[in-house]
N, CA and C of each residue as an Amber inpcrd file, in Angstrom:
protein
   735
 -73.9710000  54.3050000  31.5330000 -75.4440000  53.9630000  30.8230000
 -76.1270000  55.6130000  31.1660000 -76.2500000  55.4960000  32.4190000
 -76.6530000  56.9250000  33.0140000 -76.4600000  58.2980000  32.3700000
 -75.4250000  58.6040000  31.8490000 -74.7770000  59.5540000  31.2290000
 -75.7600000  59.6330000  29.6080000 -75.8890000  58.5470000  29.3360000
 -76.0050000  58.4690000  27.6000000 -77.7070000  58.7130000  27.7370000
 -78.3370000  58.3060000  29.0800000 -79.8820000  58.4550000  29.4130000
 -80.1710000  59.9790000  29.5660000 -79.3270000  60.2550000  29.9940000
 -79.5150000  61.7570000  30.5970000 -80.2950000  62.5660000  29.6500000
 -79.9630000  62.5410000  28.4100000 -80.8650000  63.3980000  27.7630000
 -82.4540000  63.2230000  27.0530000 -82.4760000  61.8970000  27.1560000
 -83.9170000  61.3440000  27.2380000 -84.4030000  62.0370000  28.5160000
 -83.7030000  61.2480000  30.1030000 -84.1190000  61.7050000  30.9090000
 -84.7900000  62.9040000  31.6040000 -83.4040000  64.1580000  30.8100000
 -84.0500000  65.6800000  31.2360000 -85.1890000  65.7490000  30.2590000
 -86.1230000  65.4190000  29.1930000 -87.2550000  65.6680000  28.4390000
 -88.1960000  65.3420000  29.7370000 -88.0590000  64.2200000  30.4700000
 -89.4710000  63.7010000  31.1010000 -89.1230000  64.1410000  32.6330000
 -89.1560000  65.5080000  32.8430000 -89.2230000  66.1050000  33.8920000
 -90.3710000  65.8330000  34.7860000 -90.6150000  65.8490000  36.1240000
 -91.4220000  65.8000000  37.0340000 -92.9950000  66.0110000  36.7850000
 -92.4290000  67.1340000  36.2140000 -94.3220000  68.1100000  35.8310000
 -94.8480000  66.7950000  34.4590000 -94.1210000  66.6460000  33.4600000
 -94.6730000  65.7980000  32.4080000 -94.9490000  64.5300000  32.7910000
 -94.0220000  63.8780000  33.5370000 -94.7240000  62.6110000  34.3200000
 -95.9990000  62.6510000  35.0130000 -96.1030000  63.2210000  35.7350000
 -97.4400000  63.4870000  36.3010000 -98.3460000  64.1890000  35.1830000
 -98.1370000  64.7960000  34.6380000 -99.1990000  65.2090000  33.1520000
 -99.6810000  63.8760000  32.6630000 -98.1940000  63.3540000  32.2460000
 -99.0930000  62.1570000  31.5520000 -99.6300000  61.2190000  32.1730000
 -99.3490000  61.1890000  33.4430000-100.3090000  60.1600000  34.0490000
-101.6250000  60.3440000  34.3240000-101.9800000  61.4440000  34.3190000
-103.2580000  62.4470000  34.0300000-103.9130000  62.0460000  32.6880000
-103.1560000  62.4780000  32.2640000-103.6260000  62.8050000  30.6180000
-103.4330000  61.6240000  29.9910000-102.9920000  60.5360000  29.9140000
-103.1650000  59.3290000  28.8690000-104.0580000  59.1240000  29.5950000
-104.7970000  58.7140000  30.6410000-106.0020000  57.7670000  30.9450000
-107.1320000  58.7610000  30.6300000-107.2780000  59.7780000  30.9860000
-108.4870000  60.3920000  30.1090000-108.2440000  60.2110000  28.7050000
-107.1820000  60.3860000  27.9670000-107.7500000  60.4650000  26.5420000
-107.9080000  59.1860000  26.2520000-107.3840000  57.7560000  26.8770000
-107.6690000  56.8560000  26.0820000-109.3820000  56.5570000  26.8090000
-109.6860000  57.3930000  27.6410000-110.9820000  56.9680000  27.9220000
-112.0330000  58.0490000  27.0020000-111.4500000  58.9630000  26.2720000
-112.4080000  59.9020000  25.9400000-112.6560000  59.6120000  24.5920000
-111.0040000  58.4750000  23.6650000-111.1220000  58.7740000  22.1470000
-110.5020000  57.3790000  22.3110000-111.4490000  56.8060000  20.7840000
-110.5860000  55.7100000  20.0510000-109.7090000  56.3210000  19.6480000
-108.4450000  55.1730000  19.2030000-107.3240000  55.5320000  18.5190000
-107.8450000  56.3640000  16.7680000-108.8190000  55.9760000  16.0150000
-109.4070000  56.0110000  15.1040000-110.7320000  56.3150000  14.8440000
-110.8730000  56.8010000  13.7400000-112.7400000  56.9240000  14.0460000
-113.1600000  55.7510000  13.4800000-114.1420000  55.3740000  14.2600000
-115.2880000  53.9140000  13.7010000-114.9040000  52.5500000  14.3080000
-114.0120000  53.2020000  15.3940000-113.1670000  52.0300000  15.8610000
-113.0590000  51.8710000  17.2610000-113.6790000  50.8110000  17.8450000
-114.2380000  50.0080000  18.9860000-113.1310000  49.4860000  19.8080000
-112.5330000  50.0690000  20.7110000-111.1970000  48.8760000  21.3940000
-111.2080000  48.8700000  23.3660000-111.1040000  48.2560000  23.7650000
-111.8150000  48.0110000  25.2700000-111.0680000  49.4320000  25.8040000
-111.3430000  49.5510000  26.7180000-110.1820000  50.4520000  27.8430000
-109.1060000  50.5330000  27.8440000-108.6460000  49.2540000  28.2150000
-107.2960000  48.6120000  28.2830000-106.3460000  48.8790000  27.0720000
-106.8190000  48.6600000  25.9640000-106.2490000  48.5930000  24.6150000
-106.4450000  50.0250000  24.5290000-107.7260000  51.2270000  24.5510000
-106.9440000  52.2880000  23.9430000-105.9660000  52.8350000  25.2430000
-105.9760000  52.9130000  26.5280000-105.0850000  53.2140000  27.1720000
-103.4690000  52.7240000  26.8990000-103.0230000  51.3960000  26.1500000
-102.1200000  50.9470000  25.8810000-101.6880000  51.6170000  24.5600000
-102.5960000  51.6420000  23.8100000-102.7560000  52.3000000  22.5610000
-101.4850000  54.0910000  23.0710000-102.7880000  54.7640000  23.3420000
-102.4300000  56.2380000  23.9630000-101.0900000  56.2580000  24.7860000
-100.5690000  55.3810000  25.4010000 -99.5450000  55.0340000  26.3990000
 -98.4070000  55.2790000  25.2400000 -98.6380000  54.4540000  24.3130000
 -97.3580000  54.0300000  23.2670000 -97.3780000  55.0980000  22.6240000
 -98.3250000  55.5850000  22.2990000 -97.7860000  56.9700000  21.3630000
 -97.0920000  58.2810000  21.8510000 -97.4960000  58.2070000  23.3010000
 -96.7970000  58.9820000  24.1590000 -95.2600000  58.6780000  24.0300000
 -94.8580000  57.8870000  24.1530000 -93.6230000  56.9740000  24.3880000
 -92.8450000  57.0870000  22.8060000 -93.9280000  56.9060000  22.2130000
 -92.8220000  57.5590000  20.6530000 -92.7510000  58.7030000  20.5310000
 -93.8020000  59.5970000  20.7180000 -93.5290000  61.0380000  20.4590000
 -92.1500000  61.3970000  21.4110000 -92.1990000  60.8590000  22.4540000
 -90.9040000  61.4240000  23.4240000 -89.8400000  61.1520000  22.5420000
 -89.7460000  59.9180000  22.0230000 -88.1660000  59.2790000  21.4040000
 -87.9420000  60.0380000  19.7870000 -89.2200000  60.5410000  19.2240000
 -89.3100000  61.2340000  17.8490000 -88.6930000  62.4360000  18.6250000
 -89.0400000  62.7990000  19.2890000 -88.8940000  64.4040000  19.2200000
 -87.1930000  64.2650000  19.9860000 -86.8270000  63.8010000  20.5970000
 -85.8330000  63.6940000  21.2590000 -84.7890000  63.3410000  19.9470000
 -84.7680000  62.1910000  19.4220000 -83.8420000  61.7560000  18.1040000
 -84.2940000  63.1750000  17.3850000 -85.4560000  63.7120000  16.7430000
 -85.0240000  65.1020000  15.8350000 -84.4630000  66.0670000  16.5400000
 -84.7180000  66.7340000  17.5850000 -83.7620000  67.4220000  18.2200000
 -82.1550000  67.7850000  18.1460000 -82.0200000  66.3790000  18.3050000
 -80.6330000  65.9380000  18.2870000 -80.0860000  66.1500000  17.1460000
 -80.7870000  65.6020000  16.1440000 -79.9900000  65.4290000  14.7760000
 -79.8550000  66.9010000  14.5680000 -81.2270000  67.5390000  14.6710000
 -81.0940000  69.0760000  14.1410000 -80.1060000  69.7550000  15.1280000
 -79.8670000  69.4990000  15.8530000 -78.6260000  70.2270000  17.1240000
 -77.3610000  69.7650000  16.6610000 -77.0170000  68.7690000  16.0850000
 -75.7020000  68.1760000  15.6380000 -75.3210000  68.5820000  14.4720000
 -76.3980000  68.7930000  13.3360000 -75.8290000  68.9910000  12.1750000
 -76.4450000  70.6530000  11.2390000 -77.4490000  71.1600000  12.5830000
 -77.8440000  72.0990000  11.7610000 -77.2870000  73.2530000  12.8000000
 -76.8060000  73.5420000  13.4530000 -76.8530000  74.2500000  14.6500000
 -76.6430000  75.5580000  14.1520000 -75.7770000  75.8020000  12.9210000
 -75.3650000  76.8070000  12.3470000 -76.1550000  77.6640000  11.4250000
 -77.3950000  76.8370000  11.0830000 -78.5230000  77.0700000  10.0590000
 -79.6090000  78.0730000  10.9570000 -80.1310000  78.5210000  10.0050000
 -81.0730000  79.9410000  10.0570000 -82.2060000  79.0370000  11.0970000
 -82.7630000  79.6800000  11.3440000 -84.4190000  79.4910000  12.6840000
 -85.0930000  78.6210000  11.5650000 -85.3860000  79.0970000  10.6100000
 -86.7890000  78.1580000   9.7810000 -86.3780000  76.7600000   9.2450000
 -84.9570000  77.0210000   8.9050000 -84.2170000  75.7950000   8.2910000
 -84.3640000  74.7520000   9.5020000 -84.1350000  75.4290000  10.6910000
 -83.8780000  74.2970000  11.7600000 -85.4110000  73.9040000  12.2130000
 -86.1990000  74.6450000  12.1050000 -87.5620000  74.5760000  12.5000000
 -88.2840000  73.5760000  11.4360000 -87.9390000  73.7580000   9.9130000
 -88.3920000  72.8490000   9.1800000 -87.7990000  71.3660000   9.0040000
 -86.5880000  71.0960000   9.1220000 -86.0410000  70.2110000   9.4360000
 -86.6400000  69.0460000  10.8140000 -86.7790000  70.2270000  11.6810000
 -87.5500000  69.5690000  13.1000000 -88.8710000  68.7730000  12.7240000
 -89.6040000  69.1810000  11.9390000 -90.9820000  69.3190000  11.8030000
 -90.3970000  67.8030000  10.7060000 -89.5200000  67.7320000   9.8280000
 -90.1160000  66.9030000   8.7530000 -89.2940000  65.0470000   9.4270000
 -88.1100000  65.7970000   9.8370000 -87.6910000  64.4570000  10.7290000
 -88.6680000  63.6350000  11.6500000 -89.7740000  64.6230000  12.8090000
 -90.2820000  63.9640000  13.5070000 -91.1860000  63.6710000  12.5180000
 -91.9950000  63.5220000  11.4400000 -93.2610000  63.3250000  10.9780000
 -92.3320000  61.6470000  10.3200000 -91.1880000  61.9680000   9.6860000
 -90.5320000  60.5270000   9.2080000 -89.8870000  59.5460000  10.2670000
 -89.8240000  60.1230000  11.4270000 -89.7380000  59.0570000  12.6900000
 -91.3380000  58.5990000  13.2040000 -92.2540000  59.5380000  13.6380000
 -93.1310000  59.1340000  14.1490000 -94.3420000  58.7460000  13.6280000
 -95.1280000  58.7530000  12.0660000 -95.6640000  58.1300000  11.1580000
 -95.2200000  56.9250000  11.1880000 -94.1160000  56.3210000  10.8050000
 -94.2220000  54.9410000  10.5400000 -93.8250000  53.7700000  12.3010000
 -93.5780000  54.7340000  13.0460000 -93.5520000  54.0850000  14.4390000
 -95.2170000  53.6700000  15.2920000 -96.0870000  55.2070000  14.1900000
 -97.4220000  54.5300000  15.2470000 -98.1950000  53.9380000  14.3070000
 -97.9450000  53.7380000  12.5540000 -98.2400000  52.6810000  12.1810000
 -98.1220000  51.4780000  12.3810000 -96.8570000  51.5160000  13.2370000
 -96.8820000  49.6190000  13.5450000 -97.1410000  49.6270000  14.6110000
 -97.3800000  50.5630000  15.8270000 -98.2250000  50.4420000  16.8550000
 -99.4960000  50.2030000  16.7730000-100.0490000  50.9590000  15.6590000
-101.5270000  50.8970000  15.3130000-101.5890000  49.1650000  14.8720000
-100.9580000  48.9830000  14.1880000-101.1390000  47.5070000  13.3180000
-100.9780000  46.7880000  14.6900000 -99.9810000  46.2920000  15.2590000
 -99.7420000  45.6230000  16.3940000-101.2340000  45.5740000  17.4120000
-101.2820000  46.7020000  18.0950000-102.8590000  46.9610000  18.8030000
-103.8550000  46.3140000  17.8600000-103.9660000  46.4630000  16.5580000
-105.7430000  46.0540000  16.2260000-105.5860000  44.5600000  15.6440000
-104.1310000  44.7810000  15.3680000-103.7270000  42.3920000  14.6170000
-104.4320000  42.1610000  16.4280000-103.8310000  42.4170000  17.5680000
-103.9120000  41.3190000  18.5430000-105.6500000  41.4020000  18.7640000
-106.2210000  42.5490000  18.6100000-107.9720000  42.7430000  18.7480000
-108.5580000  42.1210000  17.8730000-108.1810000  41.6570000  16.5810000
-108.5350000  41.1840000  15.4930000-109.1200000  42.0470000  14.7620000
-108.6650000  43.2440000  14.7140000-109.5390000  44.1180000  13.7420000
-108.3080000  44.5330000  12.3770000-108.8620000  45.0760000  11.8200000
-108.3550000  45.5840000  10.8190000-107.2940000  46.5870000  10.6120000
-105.7670000  46.7310000  10.5160000-105.2990000  48.1020000  11.0710000
-105.3540000  48.8680000   9.9140000-105.2100000  50.3390000  10.4170000
-105.4890000  51.2710000   9.2730000-104.0730000  51.5180000   8.5680000
-104.3280000  52.1610000   7.2930000-103.1820000  51.9180000   6.4350000
-102.3300000  53.1560000   6.8740000-101.1500000  53.2640000   6.0250000
-100.4190000  53.9310000   6.6100000-101.3320000  55.8560000   6.1610000
-101.7120000  55.6420000   4.7280000-102.4240000  56.7540000   4.4700000
-103.2520000  57.6570000   5.7490000-104.1480000  56.6340000   6.0750000
-104.8920000  57.3820000   7.2200000-103.8170000  57.7390000   8.8220000
-102.7090000  57.1570000   8.6150000-101.9990000  57.4110000  10.0340000
-101.4970000  58.4970000   9.6860000-101.2750000  59.2310000   8.2910000
 -99.8760000  60.4700000   7.9530000-100.9760000  61.3160000   8.9850000
-102.0420000  61.9860000   8.3150000-102.5230000  62.8300000   8.9870000
-102.0820000  63.4680000  10.6950000-102.5620000  62.1980000  11.8530000
-101.9940000  61.8190000  12.9050000-100.4790000  62.7560000  12.8620000
 -99.6800000  62.1440000  12.0390000 -98.1560000  62.6460000  12.0600000
 -97.8450000  63.7420000  11.5980000 -98.5040000  64.6310000  10.8060000
 -98.6010000  65.9700000  10.2520000 -99.0900000  66.9790000  11.6730000
-100.2050000  66.1160000  12.1570000-100.7840000  67.2070000  13.2740000
 -99.8560000  67.3990000  14.5660000 -99.1930000  66.4470000  15.1140000
 -98.1200000  65.9070000  16.3150000 -96.7980000  66.9190000  15.3640000
 -96.2930000  66.7010000  14.0260000 -95.3720000  67.2380000  14.2350000
 -95.6770000  69.2460000  14.2690000 -96.9400000  69.4760000  13.8760000
 -97.2320000  70.5260000  13.4900000 -97.4490000  70.8220000  14.9250000
 -97.9350000  70.5600000  15.7640000 -98.1230000  70.8090000  17.4380000
 -96.5370000  71.2150000  17.9500000 -95.5050000  70.1550000  17.8480000
 -94.8170000  70.3770000  18.4560000 -93.9460000  71.5190000  18.0320000
 -93.5830000  71.5560000  16.7050000 -93.0080000  72.9900000  15.4290000
 -93.8380000  74.3560000  16.1810000 -95.1190000  74.1760000  16.8450000
 -95.6500000  75.4780000  17.0870000 -95.0930000  75.6990000  18.7430000
 -95.3050000  74.4660000  19.6440000 -94.5160000  74.8510000  20.9940000
 -93.0580000  74.6440000  21.0240000 -92.6980000  74.5700000  20.2560000
 -90.7660000  74.8990000  20.1200000 -90.8640000  76.3560000  20.1420000
 -91.7110000  76.9880000  18.8350000 -91.5350000  78.4920000  18.4550000
 -91.8990000  78.7660000  19.3740000 -93.4520000  78.8610000  20.1480000
 -93.3790000  79.4470000  21.4800000 -92.2760000  79.3410000  22.8750000
 -91.6610000  78.1900000  22.8650000 -90.4060000  78.1760000  23.8960000
 -89.3750000  78.9880000  23.4610000 -89.0820000  79.1690000  22.5170000
 -88.1500000  80.2840000  21.3260000 -88.4230000  81.7580000  21.9040000
 -89.5660000  82.3690000  21.3690000 -90.3140000  83.6550000  22.0570000
 -90.7250000  83.9680000  23.3740000 -90.5770000  83.1370000  24.1500000
 -90.6850000  83.4840000  25.5710000 -89.1840000  83.6350000  26.0760000
 -88.1770000  83.2480000  25.5280000 -87.1990000  83.8700000  26.0790000
 -86.8640000  84.8670000  26.3890000 -86.2200000  85.1360000  27.8050000
 -86.0630000  86.5270000  27.8400000 -84.9190000  87.3930000  26.8370000
 -85.7550000  88.5170000  26.9550000 -84.5110000  89.5920000  26.1690000
 -83.7340000  90.2510000  26.5630000 -82.0820000  89.9870000  26.3530000
 -81.0510000  90.6390000  26.8160000 -80.4790000  89.2420000  27.2960000
 -80.8690000  88.1470000  27.5070000 -79.9340000  86.8270000  27.6920000
 -79.3940000  86.5300000  26.6360000 -77.7370000  86.1100000  26.8140000
 -77.1070000  85.7090000  25.8260000 -76.3080000  84.9120000  26.5080000
 -77.1450000  83.2260000  25.7500000 -76.4290000  82.2710000  26.4310000
 -75.7110000  81.6570000  25.5230000 -74.4600000  80.6790000  25.6910000
 -73.7830000  80.1370000  24.6020000 -74.6890000  79.5450000  23.5350000
 -74.1490000  79.2170000  22.4170000 -74.2970000  78.6630000  21.1260000
 -74.3970000  77.2670000  21.5130000 -73.5010000  76.8520000  21.9000000
 -73.4540000  75.7450000  22.6580000 -74.7440000  74.6240000  23.1720000
 -75.2020000  75.8930000  23.8440000 -76.6010000  74.8080000  24.6050000
 -77.5130000  74.6050000  23.7880000 -77.6900000  74.8920000  22.4730000
 -78.0180000  74.8670000  21.3590000 -78.6350000  73.2300000  21.0560000
 -77.0400000  72.8370000  21.2080000 -76.8670000  71.4680000  21.2630000
 -77.4110000  70.7110000  22.1280000 -77.7730000  71.1380000  23.6400000
 -77.8110000  70.2520000  24.5440000 -79.9180000  70.1780000  24.4700000
 -80.4260000  68.9500000  25.4090000 -81.8390000  68.7760000  24.7380000
 -82.2270000  70.3860000  25.7080000 -83.6530000  70.4330000  24.9990000
 -83.8980000  72.0740000  24.8440000 -84.4530000  72.2800000  26.5060000
 -84.9540000  71.1860000  27.4440000 -85.6570000  71.5690000  28.9610000
 -83.8560000  71.7510000  29.8390000 -82.5320000  71.9030000  29.1460000
 -81.6710000  71.9380000  29.9780000 -81.4950000  73.3700000  30.6220000
 -81.2490000  73.3490000  32.2100000 -81.3150000  74.3960000  32.4310000
 -79.8480000  74.4750000  33.7530000 -79.0870000  73.6960000  33.5130000
 -78.0900000  73.7900000  34.0590000 -76.6030000  74.3160000  33.6920000
 -75.8620000  73.8830000  34.1240000 -74.6970000  74.8920000  33.8240000
 -73.3100000  73.5250000  33.6000000 -73.1390000  74.4400000  32.5070000
 -71.6860000  73.5790000  31.9420000 -70.5270000  73.8220000  32.5430000
 -69.9060000  72.5360000  33.3560000 -68.7650000  72.6850000  33.8460000
 -67.4220000  72.6390000  33.1240000 -67.3900000  71.5310000  32.2750000
 -65.8570000  71.8840000  31.7880000 -65.9670000  70.7240000  29.8870000
 -65.8510000  70.8030000  28.8400000 -65.4220000  70.2240000  27.6060000
 -64.4660000  69.5990000  27.3920000 -64.4720000  68.2300000  27.1820000
 -63.1750000  67.0200000  26.9920000 -63.4390000  66.4430000  25.5840000
 -62.1750000  66.6670000  24.8140000 -62.2820000  65.7050000  23.3370000
 -62.5610000  64.6640000  23.4810000 -63.3700000  64.1540000  22.6410000
 -63.0490000  62.2900000  22.7720000 -63.2370000  61.9230000  21.0320000
 -62.0860000  61.7120000  20.6450000 -61.5550000  61.9600000  18.7640000
 -62.5790000  62.8340000  18.1460000 -63.6170000  62.3210000  17.8440000
 -64.5680000  63.6010000  16.7410000 -65.8760000  63.8130000  17.5850000
 -65.4350000  63.5280000  18.7930000 -66.5390000  63.9830000  19.6500000
 -66.1010000  65.0630000  20.6450000 -67.0730000  65.5880000  21.3960000
 -66.6760000  66.4930000  22.4050000 -67.6480000  66.2430000  23.7240000
 -67.0890000  66.0770000  24.7220000 -67.7710000  65.6190000  26.0830000
 -68.3820000  66.5390000  26.9510000 -69.6610000  67.5090000  26.8040000
 -69.9600000  68.4120000  27.7200000 -70.2450000  68.1150000  28.9340000
 -69.3320000  68.1130000  29.8540000 -69.7690000  67.7500000  31.4650000
 -70.5050000  68.6640000  32.0140000 -72.1170000  68.8850000  32.4860000
 -72.6150000  69.5810000  33.1070000 -73.3990000  69.2030000  34.6520000
 -74.0480000  70.0260000  34.9120000 -74.3340000  69.7240000  36.1640000
 -75.2210000  69.0970000  36.2300000 -75.9830000  68.9770000  35.1470000
 -77.1590000  67.8840000  34.9950000 -76.3470000  66.4140000  34.2690000
 -75.6250000  66.0700000  33.8930000 -75.0220000  65.1820000  33.4830000
 -73.5700000  65.0900000  32.3690000 -73.7120000  64.2150000  31.4960000
 -72.7250000  64.3130000  30.3180000 -73.9510000  64.0380000  29.3420000
 -73.2650000  65.3930000  27.8910000 -73.8650000  64.8400000  26.9280000
 -72.6890000  65.1610000  25.6640000 -72.9700000  64.1810000  24.6940000
 -71.6600000  63.8420000  23.6030000 -72.2290000  64.7610000  22.3650000
 -71.5090000  65.4080000  21.8040000 -72.2530000  66.0930000  20.5940000
 -70.8260000  65.9110000  19.6660000 -71.1950000  65.7510000  18.3140000
 -69.9540000  65.8720000  17.1690000 -69.4110000  67.4670000  16.9280000
 -68.3480000  67.8320000  17.3000000 -68.4650000  69.3450000  16.9660000
 -66.8920000  69.0410000  17.1160000 -65.8080000  69.8650000  16.2810000
 -64.3150000  69.7480000  17.1770000 -64.0260000  70.9250000  17.7410000
 -62.9870000  70.3510000  18.6880000 -62.8040000  70.8960000  19.8970000
 -63.0540000  72.4960000  20.1720000 -61.8710000  73.2330000  18.7150000
 -61.8590000  74.3170000  18.9580000 -63.0160000  74.8930000  18.6660000
 -64.3780000  74.6990000  18.3380000 -65.5410000  74.7260000  17.5780000
 -66.2200000  74.6130000  18.7440000 -66.4270000  74.1180000  19.5390000
 -66.8500000  73.5950000  20.6750000 -66.7240000  74.8400000  22.0810000
 -65.6360000  74.9130000  21.8530000 -65.2080000  75.7980000  23.2900000
 -65.2500000  77.4560000  22.6390000 -65.2460000  77.6750000  21.2120000
 -65.6610000  79.1930000  20.6980000 -67.5870000  79.4870000  20.7740000
 -68.3990000  77.9830000  20.7650000 -69.0420000  78.4170000  21.0000000
 -70.0650000  78.4470000  22.3580000 -69.0320000  78.0490000  23.3280000
 -68.9620000  78.4090000  24.9750000 -69.0930000  80.0620000  24.8010000
 -68.4950000  81.0980000  24.0000000 -68.6550000  82.5200000  24.5630000
 -69.9690000  82.6550000  24.4580000 -70.3000000  84.1440000  25.4600000
 -69.4630000  85.0830000  26.0430000 -68.7640000  83.8450000  27.3090000
 -68.9340000  83.2420000  28.0440000 -68.3150000  82.2750000  29.2860000
 -66.9060000  82.3720000  29.1320000 -66.4250000  82.6240000  30.3130000
 -64.6290000  82.6320000  30.5220000 -64.2360000  81.3760000  31.0920000
 -63.4110000  80.9200000  30.4390000 -62.8420000  79.6380000  30.5160000
 -61.2620000  79.3920000  29.9710000 -60.7520000  78.1870000  30.0730000
 -59.4610000  78.4490000  30.0180000 -59.2580000  76.8230000  29.4400000
 -58.3410000  76.3780000  28.8210000 -57.7160000  75.3780000  28.3010000
 -57.0620000  74.8280000  29.6460000 -56.5910000  73.5800000  30.1070000
 -56.0860000  72.7880000  31.0590000 -55.0210000  71.7420000  30.6510000
 -55.5490000  71.5700000  29.2020000 -54.6580000  70.3280000  28.8160000
 -55.4350000  70.3220000  27.2250000 -54.4310000  70.0070000  26.4930000
 -54.8020000  69.8720000  24.5130000 -56.4860000  69.0700000  24.6130000
 -56.8290000  68.7650000  25.6300000 -58.1720000  67.5530000  25.4000000
 -59.2740000  68.1150000  26.8050000 -59.0170000  69.4830000  27.5100000
 -59.9420000  69.7200000  28.2370000 -59.9370000  71.1680000  28.3550000
 -60.9990000  71.6820000  28.6320000 -61.5090000  73.1330000  28.7390000
 -62.6510000  73.2700000  29.9030000 -62.2510000  74.0960000  30.7140000
 -63.2220000  74.5680000  31.8570000 -63.4230000  75.6780000  32.0320000
 -64.8060000  75.6410000  32.7090000 -65.3430000  76.6060000  33.0250000
 -64.7430000  77.4260000  34.2020000 -64.4570000  78.8940000  34.0660000
 -64.0730000  79.5380000  35.3070000 -64.5340000  79.6160000  36.5470000
 -65.6640000  79.6950000  36.3420000 -66.9390000  79.5700000  37.2370000
 -67.0190000  78.5490000  38.2520000 -66.6450000  77.4410000  36.9750000
 -66.6350000  75.8220000  37.5850000 -65.4780000  75.4640000  38.7500000
 -64.6640000  76.1330000  39.0280000 -63.3520000  75.7930000  39.4500000
 -63.2260000  76.1140000  40.6970000 -63.4070000  74.9020000  41.8750000
 -63.2640000  75.2920000  43.0650000 -62.2610000  75.3390000  44.2000000
 -60.8130000  74.8500000  43.3480000 -59.9770000  74.7490000  43.9830000
 -58.9220000  73.5690000  43.5690000 -57.7540000  73.2000000  43.9730000
 -56.6820000  72.4890000  43.7580000 -55.9920000  71.6100000  44.0880000
 -55.8840000  71.0020000  43.4380000 -55.1920000  69.2520000  44.2480000
 -54.1970000  68.7300000  43.4870000 -53.2310000  67.6980000  43.9950000
 -52.0220000  67.3840000  43.2750000 -52.5550000  65.7020000  43.4520000
 -52.0870000  65.2510000  42.2230000 -52.3760000  64.1320000  41.8900000
 -50.9690000  63.1680000  41.3330000 -50.2140000  62.6300000  42.2310000
 -48.7200000  61.9970000  41.4240000 -47.7780000  63.3330000  41.1580000
 -47.7340000  63.9480000  42.3740000 -46.9890000  65.2680000  41.9910000
 -48.0780000  66.2500000  40.8410000 -49.0260000  65.9890000  39.9150000
 -49.1000000  67.2090000  39.0400000 -50.8040000  67.8920000  39.3610000
 -50.3160000  69.1200000  38.9090000 -51.7790000  69.5480000  39.7700000
 -53.2720000  69.3580000  38.7020000 -54.0790000  69.3040000  39.7670000
 -55.3470000  69.3090000  38.8220000 -56.0040000  70.4840000  39.6960000
 -57.3110000  70.6590000  38.5980000 -58.3910000  71.4360000  39.1940000
 -59.6340000  70.7710000  39.6510000 -60.0930000  71.3500000  40.5080000
 -61.3220000  70.6340000  41.3900000 -62.3510000  71.6450000  40.8600000
 -63.2190000  71.0730000  40.3800000 -64.5480000  71.6570000  39.9520000
 -65.8110000  71.2340000  40.3420000 -66.8090000  71.9580000  40.4710000
 -67.8930000  71.9580000  41.6670000 -68.6680000  70.7060000  40.9430000
 -68.6410000  69.6490000  40.0690000 -69.7600000  68.2480000  40.2930000
 -68.8120000  67.4640000  40.6420000 -67.4180000  67.5490000  41.2000000
 -66.5710000  66.2630000  41.7420000 -65.6590000  66.0900000  41.0970000
 -65.5450000  66.5950000  39.4140000 -64.3940000  66.6250000  38.7830000
 -63.0720000  67.0040000  38.9120000 -61.8910000  66.1860000  39.1170000
 -60.8830000  66.7110000  38.9120000 -59.7290000  66.9440000  37.3140000
 -59.6150000  67.6600000  36.7240000 -59.2160000  68.1780000  35.5620000
 -57.3640000  68.0870000  35.4400000 -56.9590000  67.3900000  35.0050000
 -55.5640000  67.6160000  34.3960000 -54.9580000  69.2000000  34.1900000
 -53.8820000  69.2380000  34.4990000 -53.1160000  70.6240000  34.5000000
 -52.0750000  70.2350000  33.6600000 -51.9090000  70.3150000  32.1150000
 -50.4790000  69.9600000  31.4530000 -49.5870000  71.2440000  31.9870000
 -48.2190000  71.1260000  31.7040000 -47.2130000  72.0040000  31.6750000
 -47.6900000  73.0800000  30.5240000 -47.8770000  72.6350000  29.2350000
 -48.4510000  73.9930000  28.1450000 -48.9120000  75.1780000  29.3270000
 -50.2750000  74.6870000  29.3600000 -51.4340000  75.5690000  30.2770000
 -51.3630000  76.2150000  31.3520000 -50.0990000  75.7220000  32.1300000
 -49.8120000  75.7420000  33.5870000 -49.9650000  77.5780000  33.8190000
 -48.8220000  78.2520000  33.4550000 -48.3010000  79.3830000  33.3690000
 -49.5870000  79.8340000  33.3410000 -50.0990000  79.8660000  32.0360000
 -51.5960000  81.2320000  31.9680000 -52.5020000  80.8710000  32.8240000
 -52.4660000  79.5670000  33.4820000 -53.7730000  79.3820000  34.7100000
 -53.0680000  80.1860000  36.1690000 -51.8010000  80.1460000  36.0970000
 -51.3530000  80.7620000  37.3030000 -51.0520000  82.4880000  37.2930000
 -51.1570000  83.0140000  36.0560000 -51.5200000  84.4150000  35.7980000
 -52.4120000  84.7490000  36.2270000 -53.5080000  84.2860000  35.5140000
 -55.0920000  84.4710000  36.1020000 -55.6110000  84.2610000  37.1570000
 -54.5840000  83.6910000  38.4010000 -55.1000000  83.2880000  39.4620000
 -56.0650000  82.1910000  39.6040000 -56.2590000  81.1120000  38.8450000
 -56.9180000  80.2170000  39.0750000 -55.9410000  79.0070000  39.3640000
 -54.8150000  79.1300000  39.6070000 -54.3800000  78.0470000  39.9850000
 -52.8080000  78.3550000  41.0140000
């Protein structure tokens, strides 16, 4: 369960949580949800907290879809798809939240057309922040293309890849992330990080190997995150030749 939630948890870092605890009450104190609408502070706080949660969910969902399906596309296409997905996910959710809050307070809920500009502003703002983060990446640093499929806030290290049917589990120092990919494509996207196949279902990063153990008389590689990866007969000699076994 925690491995499935780790991509969402990674988006909500400590700094963002603290900023949200300060920003949301200030936002609720200063602004009503829509013009010419009066709500008590408690309801405004509830509304803006819900908006922030919807924003996190829409951002994570859109980012994951773009990484999985448009990873090899150009930056412009990915940014456009990112903005359109956020708009499509966030706007109906915002309208539903508004309808619930306003109805509970005996007020007429805003129509969808009134909510759409808020969705456009939100999508545009996120797109600008996303572009700014891309522009601030240090020159000369070549990260594996596979990292583009992981959460934008990911700062850890990949330890190994494991194939599961049509998916690949990316086991990292910050948890396990599942991506839709062929195993060979995922390995290719880890370049230029050196690594080895230890089994038909496992590929490990050389720098993550910290030792060797035997289980049932069969060799296993011990990784820095505590995992033990089996070594099959097919790949054993290559690992021995490279000094890893």
